[in-house]
C-alpha positions, 0 to 999 in steps of 0.5 A, a space after each residue: 727725088 728722094 729729097 721728103 724722105 733723105 737728106 736731113 735730120 726732121 722727124 718723118 724721113 730715114 737717117 743713119 747717125 753713127 756717135 763717136 765717143 773721142 774723149 778719150 786718152 787717144 784722141 785728146 792731141 787731136 783738136 780736129 773730130 774728122 781727123 780722129 775719126 780718119 787719123 785716130 786711134 779706133 774710137 768706141 762707138 756710143 750710139 748709132 741709127 739705121 733707118 732714124 732706129 736706134 741700135 746702139 745704145 749705149 755701146 751696146 748693141 740694142 737688139 742682137 744678145 752682144 753676150 751670148 754671140 760672143 759665148 757663142 763664138 768663145 766656144 766656136 773657137 775652143 771647137 776648133 783648136 781642139 780639132 786643130 790640136 787631132 788634125 
């Protein structure tokens, strides 16, 4: 098996972990955190680790330029809207 690599949070093991912000107004009336995640409003991710490497910190992706992606997406949406308007 892979018990030496996975299955617990220990130094040297692969680990995926996600932390959500559940102390929001949208989740205030839900006492159980699992119920809040499953049935409540979408909860912001505050931190995420993949294979032990942090990929989200304070809700921001660490290894991509989110602002550049947002700009590119807006530019492309505007370009497609112009094309659609001409059709």
